GUKOL-190320 format. One line per 2 residues: number of its first residue (from 1); for each residue z, y, x of C-alpha. Coordinates in steps of 0.001 Angstrom, whole numbers. Example, Ala and Ser with C-alpha at 12.3 -4.5 7.8 and 13.67 -1.06 7.14 Angstrom:
2
1	7800,-4500,12300; 7140,-1060,13670
// end
This chain:
614
1	237405,132623,211874; 240458,130739,211987
3	244071,132074,210967; 246995,132478,213671
5	250549,133164,212859; 253687,133587,214946
7	257446,134532,214913; 259952,135233,217447
9	263263,136899,215890; 266659,135690,214264
11	265284,133919,211360; 264036,130373,210703
13	260510,130471,212087; 259226,127514,209844
15	259184,129094,206356; 257535,132252,207900
17	254848,130594,209690; 254015,128069,206802
19	253724,130877,204176; 251765,132943,206708
21	249347,130140,207220; 248893,129845,203580
23	247997,133570,203168; 245560,133193,205945
25	244031,129779,204709; 240836,131830,203448
27	240050,132064,207398; 239488,128321,207452
29	241069,125292,206008; 239587,122272,207902
31	243200,121429,209552; 246532,122998,210317
33	249378,122695,212640; 252629,124442,213833
35	254839,124491,216969; 258516,125132,216809
37	260864,125992,219661; 264405,124591,218986
39	266125,125975,222053; 265329,122666,224171
41	261868,121484,223302; 258750,122100,221314
43	258329,120329,218255; 254704,120071,217100
45	253032,118877,214071; 249255,119141,213107
47	247017,117444,210617; 243347,117379,209384
49	243534,119151,205916; 245162,122262,204385
51	248491,123825,204932; 249903,121930,202121
53	249143,118690,204123; 250811,120244,207002
55	254018,120931,204927; 254416,117484,204306
57	253728,116109,207566; 255838,118533,209475
59	258896,116965,207810; 258496,114026,210538
61	259644,116606,213065; 262624,118999,213747
63	261924,122207,211916; 264613,124104,213849
65	264277,127361,215863; 263410,130797,215459
67	260366,130834,217685; 257087,129236,216172
69	253224,129512,216047; 250820,128059,213609
71	247376,127662,213034; 244843,126973,210199
73	241469,126095,211573; 237577,126390,210806
75	236063,124104,213144; 233840,125385,215975
77	234374,122973,218990; 235346,119348,217895
79	235170,117802,214285; 238194,118457,211920
81	240681,115957,212929; 244318,115510,213611
83	243670,115788,217614; 241481,118722,217522
85	243862,120807,215310; 245709,123255,216873
87	248309,124193,218466; 247332,122540,221762
89	249680,121511,224581; 249051,122033,228265
91	249087,118851,230375; 252501,119355,231305
93	253641,119926,227792; 255470,123390,228972
95	252692,125455,227415; 251398,125413,223891
97	248608,127810,222338; 246854,128704,219264
99	243329,130334,219372; 240853,131867,216954
101	237224,132314,218565; 234803,130484,220980
103	235437,130109,224885; 231685,129797,225794
105	231887,128584,229342; 234744,126088,228507
107	232561,123070,229500; 232268,124383,233211
109	235929,125141,233561; 236906,121769,231963
111	234677,120040,234633; 236548,121955,237336
113	240092,121251,235840; 239221,117420,235371
115	238301,117422,238960; 241963,118784,239745
117	243501,115917,237654; 243779,117477,234378
119	243171,115104,231150; 241847,116311,227965
121	242847,114558,224475; 240766,116705,222081
123	237334,118120,222208; 238174,121585,221796
125	237501,124782,223987; 241280,125666,223272
127	242588,122836,225159; 240609,123855,228186
129	241928,127465,227825; 245703,126425,227833
131	245216,124328,230817; 243359,126845,232703
133	246500,129145,231881; 248878,126293,233380
135	246570,125778,236480; 246709,129737,237325
137	250340,129692,236651; 250953,126926,238999
139	248375,127784,242049; 249043,131537,241735
141	252717,131039,241304; 252752,133615,238606
143	254856,134220,235185; 253139,133347,231979
145	252022,136952,231374; 250133,137429,234473
147	248706,133775,234234; 247188,134588,231006
149	245526,138034,232332; 244046,136004,235263
151	242677,133213,233417; 241178,135378,230693
153	239190,137159,233280; 237603,133587,234071
155	236382,132866,230495; 233377,134186,228519
157	233310,134344,224722; 235964,135531,221855
159	239505,134967,221390; 242919,135932,219624
161	245531,133796,221333; 249162,133290,221261
163	250900,131406,223999; 254246,129868,224526
165	256010,128700,227669; 259330,126547,227393
167	260126,128308,230882; 259993,131614,229228
169	261741,130754,225992; 262364,134560,224723
171	258798,135493,224774; 255392,134864,223331
173	252216,136272,225066; 249183,137477,222815
175	245629,138639,223557; 242514,139665,221837
177	238766,139892,222529; 236542,139931,219483
179	238924,138050,217040; 241442,140248,215190
181	245222,140140,216045; 248187,142280,214478
183	251766,142321,215602; 254345,143156,212943
185	257452,144926,214420; 260687,144359,212554
187	264241,144773,213374; 264801,142787,216624
189	261962,140359,215399; 258092,140210,215972
191	255189,138601,213657; 251867,137781,214941
193	248956,137296,212792; 245366,137366,212193
195	245910,140207,209800; 248992,141839,208441
197	249208,139682,205253; 251734,136849,206535
199	254338,139696,207389; 253922,142317,204756
201	257383,141545,202948; 259158,141886,206409
203	257758,144811,207684; 255084,147508,207291
205	254977,148607,210935; 252086,146892,212936
207	250111,147161,215998; 246591,146154,216157
209	245557,145156,219518; 242340,146448,220808
211	239497,144445,222666; 240685,143240,226164
213	244273,143901,225521; 247268,141675,225906
215	250660,142013,224774; 254144,140382,226036
217	256376,140055,223072; 260045,139625,224180
219	262962,139464,222110; 265191,142486,222400
221	262640,144562,224294; 259490,146752,223313
223	256100,145365,223163; 254501,145411,226503
225	250543,146288,226313; 248375,145630,229316
227	244526,145675,229797; 243113,142365,230591
229	240657,143446,233193; 242661,145414,235505
231	246229,144714,234388; 246810,148625,233808
233	249287,149687,231206; 248399,150535,227780
235	250466,152187,225001; 250827,150684,221651
237	250162,152714,218446; 252180,151655,215560
239	250353,152016,212119; 252060,152089,208700
241	250749,149409,206433; 249540,150576,203070
243	249100,146854,201543; 251742,145450,199270
245	252888,141844,198291; 251719,141807,195016
247	248171,142362,196000; 247840,139167,197816
249	249310,137148,195199; 247572,135369,192195
251	249380,137406,189638; 249063,134567,187004
253	245320,133969,187474; 244328,130288,188310
255	242115,131325,191281; 242049,134350,193632
257	238176,134864,192888; 239001,135250,189283
259	241529,137601,189948; 239313,139771,191932
261	236658,139709,189541; 238944,140991,187005
263	240364,143772,189625; 236930,145290,190000
265	237393,148145,187519; 240332,149195,189182
267	238961,148615,192779; 235893,150671,191927
269	238167,153589,190583; 240329,153494,193470
271	237071,153534,195840; 236011,156661,194176
273	239400,158263,193397; 239650,161558,195473
275	236003,161358,196532; 234460,161744,193103
277	235179,165054,191327; 232881,164771,188308
279	234228,167824,186522; 233716,169992,189576
281	230509,168537,190216; 231631,167302,193808
283	231681,164437,195992; 234209,164799,198827
285	233915,162286,201770; 234968,163534,205085
287	233026,160924,207073; 230073,162387,205597
289	230776,166178,205531; 231937,166053,209280
291	228808,164418,210237; 226148,165971,207807
293	223663,167004,210273; 223609,163550,211779
295	222560,162098,208326; 220262,165061,207395
297	218389,164961,210652; 218181,161366,211034
299	214531,159785,211306; 215957,156923,209370
301	219146,154940,208226; 219418,151341,209795
303	221812,149212,207517; 223207,146141,209191
305	225470,143384,207587; 225722,139915,206770
307	226152,137798,203544; 227150,139584,200524
309	227481,142749,202633; 223763,142496,203230
311	223057,142301,199667; 225003,145655,198983
313	222726,147068,201901; 219888,146149,200120
315	220873,148118,196870; 221846,150932,199282
317	218257,151035,200466; 216971,151588,197070
319	219808,154167,196575; 219472,156063,199699
321	215601,156258,199453; 215389,156844,195684
323	218149,159500,195488; 218279,161159,199112
325	214784,160419,200233; 215987,159198,203537
327	213865,156001,205053; 216104,152910,205332
329	215998,149547,206824; 218237,146774,206147
331	218896,144168,208718; 220764,140921,209059
333	223199,141863,212018; 222938,138255,213368
335	219275,139013,213779; 219357,142486,214611
337	221400,142126,217776; 218935,139562,219241
339	215561,140817,218745; 215445,144026,221108
341	215141,146701,218090; 213865,149999,218586
343	216757,152376,218328; 217225,156053,219278
345	219679,158964,219025; 217647,160060,215995
347	218781,157157,213915; 222173,156586,211817
349	223443,152869,211653; 225508,151991,208729
351	227459,148908,209366; 229121,147207,206196
353	231649,144571,206344; 234544,143494,203916
355	236903,142384,206813; 235717,144799,209372
357	235873,141904,212094; 232344,140334,211485
359	231263,139289,214805; 227575,139754,214544
361	228033,143299,212738; 230471,144286,215668
363	227818,143256,218425; 225199,145235,216280
365	227423,148191,216368; 227693,148094,220114
367	223978,147744,220638; 223317,150831,218661
369	225969,152914,220298; 224393,152088,223783
371	221245,153303,222445; 222741,156391,221406
373	222792,156086,217511; 225336,157449,215270
375	227245,154689,213789; 229050,154932,210484
377	231167,151957,209150; 232027,150817,205639
379	234711,148401,205403; 237693,147324,203365
381	240390,146799,206181; 242370,149589,207612
383	242709,149295,211317; 240030,146590,211466
385	237860,146418,214583; 234829,147964,212879
387	236859,150858,211746; 237816,151282,215095
389	234607,151047,216838; 232486,153185,214638
391	231879,157053,215116; 233012,157624,211470
393	233286,155889,208130; 234491,155051,204813
395	237066,152398,203550; 236441,150849,200185
397	239952,150574,198896; 239104,147378,197132
399	242655,145813,198197; 242935,142350,199795
401	240212,140258,198904; 241362,136480,199547
403	238747,134300,197657; 236105,133445,200067
405	233238,134383,197853; 233117,138237,197665
407	233159,139852,194380; 235014,143292,194267
409	233804,143883,197926; 230297,143801,196820
411	230919,146557,194030; 233128,148763,195881
413	230660,148830,198876; 228069,149750,196562
415	230449,152654,194999; 230911,153960,198521
417	227172,153757,199436; 226336,155632,196005
419	228767,158440,196871; 227126,158769,200216
421	223862,158790,198895; 224657,161380,196061
423	226250,163842,198644; 223474,163534,200862
425	220955,164132,197985; 222756,167189,196925
427	222809,168602,200460; 219115,168028,200992
429	218347,169693,197579; 216795,166647,196184
431	218646,167024,192719; 219077,169700,190076
433	222395,170689,189420; 222077,169050,185888
435	220910,165741,187138; 223166,165721,189790
437	226230,166143,187512; 224874,163471,185003
439	225041,161051,187988; 228591,161874,188812
441	229808,161764,185270; 228078,158347,184612
443	229466,157038,187974; 232897,158024,186507
445	232219,155700,183572; 231373,152602,185334
447	234925,151144,185405; 235120,151035,181743
449	231752,149702,181527; 232739,146902,183996
451	235718,146186,181469; 233305,146019,178669
453	230956,143494,180724; 234024,141432,181357
455	234471,140876,177637; 231351,138451,177858
457	233896,135963,179611; 233935,133231,176859
459	230309,133452,176344; 229751,132958,179874
461	231913,130045,179997; 229941,128268,177054
463	226883,129002,178962; 228394,127774,182285
465	229004,124510,180480; 225521,123892,179501
467	224125,124379,182932; 227070,122929,185360
469	225096,119923,186190; 221897,121724,187155
471	220558,120563,190591; 218672,123946,191200
473	218427,127333,189740; 216385,130378,190179
475	217477,134010,189911; 215003,136766,189307
477	215391,140581,189297; 213423,143491,190209
479	214282,147133,191913; 217633,147760,192095
481	218374,144117,190663; 216487,142243,193080
483	219455,142271,195344; 221771,141350,192469
485	219541,138319,192114; 220243,137254,195546
487	223890,137822,195449; 223978,135628,191999
489	222328,132902,193841; 224439,133174,196822
491	227713,132993,194711; 226444,129872,192967
493	225580,128263,196335; 229023,129170,197767
495	231241,127943,195346; 229704,125253,193128
497	227236,123812,195771; 224138,123884,193545
499	220808,124869,195209; 219949,128419,194085
501	217375,130928,195309; 217039,134526,194233
503	213602,136039,194022; 211912,139496,193069
505	210810,138644,189546; 207126,139385,190411
507	207110,137079,193465; 207705,134168,191278
509	203953,133510,190608; 203662,133461,194382
511	205298,129964,194730; 208436,129435,192986
513	206732,129193,189571; 205824,125656,190629
515	209449,124529,190458; 209674,125757,186719
517	210148,123023,184036; 212435,122243,181157
519	215307,121217,183760; 215139,124605,185783
521	217574,127258,184625; 216341,130722,185495
523	218761,133754,185336; 216774,136839,184710
525	218369,140255,185156; 216408,142284,182467
527	218107,145531,181865; 216088,148483,179832
529	216452,150596,182947; 214271,149245,185616
531	210661,147830,185092; 211717,146413,181609
533	208067,145430,180625; 207342,143894,183565
535	210127,141806,183392; 209673,140725,179996
537	206223,139366,181071; 207849,137561,183879
539	210177,135914,181171; 207159,135001,179117
541	205662,133243,182076; 208744,131322,182546
543	209011,130204,178753; 205452,129108,178785
545	206404,126414,181375; 209392,125516,179445
547	212071,127009,181799; 215604,127617,180635
549	216117,131370,180436; 219498,133190,180953
551	219032,136832,180630; 221095,139581,181642
553	220322,142458,179065; 221398,146088,178105
555	223638,145987,174900; 221342,146064,171658
557	218438,144406,173501; 216213,142370,170782
559	212937,141695,172812; 214351,139547,175457
561	216950,137887,173001; 213769,136365,171064
563	212317,135041,174390; 215682,133724,176289
565	217749,130629,175582; 220826,132639,176251
567	221666,136531,176652; 224485,138082,178182
569	224778,141935,177180; 226013,144591,179745
571	226501,148447,178727; 223711,150655,179538
573	223761,153080,182654; 221401,154995,185092
575	219280,152468,186725; 220722,153016,190057
577	224092,152104,188893; 223407,148674,187022
579	224009,146514,190088; 227403,147424,189384
581	227391,145928,185752; 224745,143138,186114
583	226613,141452,188938; 229762,140856,186813
585	228037,137933,184623; 226590,136210,187584
587	230082,136283,189361; 231838,134854,186050
589	228931,132022,185738; 229424,130897,189180
591	233050,130968,188766; 233057,128717,185628
593	230374,126426,186946; 232462,125540,190024
595	235787,125012,188258; 233862,122765,185916
597	232583,120751,188713; 235867,120363,190154
599	235213,122658,193215; 237636,124310,195270
601	236578,128044,194012; 238738,129824,196452
603	238319,127576,199674; 234688,126225,199408
605	233792,123767,201853; 232572,124894,205114
607	232999,128476,204673; 235570,130968,205586
609	236246,134612,204723; 236381,136525,207978
611	233366,135068,210251; 234512,136362,213635
613	232494,134006,215436; 228450,133720,216179
// end
């Protein structure tokens, strides 16, 4: 979940590494550090806090050198402080390392190294690893690359590492298992990072390491890839990156989250572009077409995901069962992988992840494949681990999402899943041609209807000001909009630190109604399509107990307007497509409340964007 950056070449390393860390800060921001080699020695600076704090502290050291590595941390082992920050030295001071992941057997290794005279300054598993590499290098009398390979065969856990040795001043050794690592290839220079964003302005050529691969990156030489287990040669596959620099800058918005909320019309359109051909009555998705029999003959679809992606999966459950008439189960990946699930070769597993690197989801994929299931991935990052591990898949084309709280990832995931369900429904003959074309035509209008929903921003800001000091909130929805209620509550919790719960509206009377009084804001999704009269009854139950009602309604609604304290309108659409619109006001509400409370919207406390550890 941490971010790692490295550079070796002909430029000054410091500005490249610092800028790269700022772009990776969404991965963790408890502390940050940098190590630079000036030709004689390693100069290291690290601190608790953000990369901006590191920039100020680093002025105390020499910033010379064309070799450097840096790290921004999401703490696992050891509290966030200066000592536990990365990079970490070996005892001799010759080796320095940065690490993303967890070494599970670090304590046993630490005890053995302590017996051999090693002293540890931090509480981290990473300091143990760099000293293990040093011990192997010394006792086996091998060079750095071989020492890294031997040491990694002794550890259990996950890692993406970069190691530098003053005795090998023209190279950096990197390795990966379970945590992402990309190598940018420039003109006699190399860039190392957790994703491509730190080096996109320098090169659009990158190699993504596979699990249990390591690379020796040496100036003036080609990258040497080897398998960690047996030291056999691997061959790099150079990918051309599609990302551009503008996509990872704020573009005049105050926060990445707000920018990404407003990017949703474009992101949804990019996601269905080339796949949705409404005028021809077609949905074209190669991952589905090439594996149609797997889906059509499946006993069930299992959807695994975490967080916001899990909520998208819940929406997909309604869509697949309603439109395609295929049974669906939606699982938290973190629970699925540990509960000995029943999986057969008649099952299709759909794994959803924005980053394509979510550790629990990757583990669920591997489990499903071992059991013979067909695995289909839905993710946003080209070349990510999930994209490589799955049998087939579809990208969402949302573009980079930097804000930790997902917004456009949610709506583009629903878009992809809707396209899949529509194509399968057509293949199974569940739709008349007229009804099928109606769905395609309506889906094509969603970007413009999202734009219309965004026009409520000023009203939403006024409502946010009324409820910004609330201590608890309840979110209610039914049918397709029950998952949207869960997602709305999650957004508020994530970025404003207000306790919030999402519930099926009918379940309110089975417990949560006890909480309702004049101080309790209740956000109710009450669109005309989807159990409208039932939701109106639930609103009346809230009103009779003096709860404050903020309702998301269809344009022109009068009945709920007479009952609610505030209403926010969204355009009318088909019931299955309403989540793409009703989620927009809830995203904006969370954003404005967080800003008014002085919260760090893009980097909420204790969270990170890409959860690459368990």
